[in-house]
N, C-alpha and C positions, 0 to 999 in steps of 0.2 A: 218743819213740823213733821213731815213724813218720817224722817230719821229719828226724831225724838220720840215719836209715838211707838217706835219699836221697843222702847225701854220704859216709857211712861204712859199714863193715860193721856188722852187729848187735853183734858183740862190742866193736868200737871205740866204737860209740855208747854201749853200757852203761858201758864204762870211762870215757868222757868225762863221762857223767852223774854217775858216782860221784866222779870227781876234782873236778868242779865243786861237788858238794854238800858235800864235806869234812865229812860227818856225815849226820844224818837228812835225808831228802828233804822238801821242802815239803809241807804238808798242806792248804792252802787255795788257792783260785784266786788271791787277791792275792799270797800267798807264792810261788806258781808263776810268776806274771807277773814279779815282782821277780827271782826266781832266773834265769828265762830271759833277761831283759834284762841282768842283771849277770854273775854268775859263769859261767853256761853260755855266754853270748855271748863273753865274754873268752877262755874256753878254746877255743871253736870257731874264733874268728878267729886265735888263736895257732897253731892246728893247720892251718887251711886258708886260702888266700889270698882271703878275702872283703874287699871294700871297704866293703860295707854289709850289714846283716842281711838274710837271705833273706826274701822276701815271705811265705812260709808261716809262718815264725817270728813275723814282725810281726803277721800275722793272728791267730795263736794267742794271742799276748800281748794283743791287743785284745779277743778273745773272753773271755779269762780275767778281764781287768779289768772287762768289762761284766758278767760272771757274779758277781763278788765281792759287790756289794750284795745281789743276789738271794739268794745263799747265806747271808749274814748274817741276812736276814729269815727265811729258811726254818729256819735253826738256832734262831732265837728261837721259832718255832712248834714245833720239835722239843722244846725244853725243856718246853713245855706238855704234850707227849705222853709225857714221860720217866717218868711214873708207871706206865706199862703194864708188866706183868711180863715177864721174859725168856721167849723162846720156845726151849724145849729140843728139840734135834734131834740124833738119832744119825746122823751122816754115813755110818756103815758099814751102815746099814739101807737097802736099795734103795727100799722103800716110803716111808720118811721123806724120803729125798733127792727122790724124785719129788713127794711132797706139798709139800715146801718149794719146789721149783722151780715147780710149778703156782701156788702161792699168790703167790710173788714176781712171776711173769709176769703176774698179774692187776692189779698195781699200775699206777696211771696213768702212761702214758708209756713203760713197759717194753717193749723190743723183743726181749730175750733174756735167758736165765738159764743159768748153769752152776753146778752144785753138785758139788763134788769131795771125796770121802773118800779114805782111803788104799787102799781096795780097790774103788773104783767111782766112777762119775760119772753125772750126769744132765744132759742138755743140752736146753734148749728155746730154739732160736735160729731167727730168720728171717734167713737169709743167713750171711755169713762172720763168725766169732767174732773179737772183738778178741784181742790177744795176752795173755789172762789168765794163762796158765801162766808166760810169761816175766816179766811184771810181778810176779806172786806170788813167783817165785824171786828176783828182784832185790831186792824190798822185804823178803822174808823174811829175807834175810841181815842186815838192819839191825833187824828187828823192826818190826811195824806193827800197829795195831788196826783201821784202816780206811783206804781209799785211794779217791780218785776223780780223774778227769781228764776234760777236754773234748777229744775227738778229732774229726777231720773228720766221722766217721760218727755221732757223738753222744757222750753221757756214758757213762763206764764207772765202776763202783764195785766195790770188792773188799773182802772181809772174810776174814781167815785164821781157821781153826778146826781145832785139833788135827791138824796135818799136812795138812789139806785147805783148801779155801776155798769161798766163795760169790762169784760174779761176776755183775754185772747190767749189761746194756747198755740204755740208754734214749735217747729223743729228747732233743735239746739243750734243749728247753723244759721237760723234766720237772722236778719238784720234787726237787732233789738232797738237800735237807734231810730230806724224808720217806724217800727211798730209803736214805740213810745211817742214819737212825733205825731203819728196818726191818732193815737189816743188823746194826746194833749190838745189837739185841734178841736176835738169834740166838745161842744158846750150845749147848754140848754137855753130855751127862750128867756127864762127868768135870769140866768147869768148874764145874758147879753143886755137885757132891759134894765138891770139894776144892780 
């Protein structure tokens, strides 16, 4: 989105992304790289007079392709940790939101955390927050269980929970598999009960 909004309005960038996706958005770095090189690039150059792909987009594709093998290895490690029980958190409880944000902020490589419930939010951020709200809104329309992306400022990961979400910003070198596993373990009392 950040790269697209250099050339288009935020709404036009969202529409272009959805049009190119023609369904669910990619979920892995390799899928994102293929999506950016293929459908998204075709839609972008049909809309704007590009002779070649913008450098920023080429760089992002390269970073995603480089990240793909690392993520596969980390997802294998995540499977080993899969036997850990779910972490039940009431996002409407300010103390629970605060405790969750503090715990996630202590994970290796994490730069910031946002925990949002329907009636409140907890933010532990060093600097400007990524566009968690916009990404959650966009992906929420299609339904998603977890999302991550590599942005110029680092990795972002997002997990929806009962009308809210948990977002994590981390260094590019962070173990994305462990971050995603930590997010996927989080659940709400309603999800556990029914």
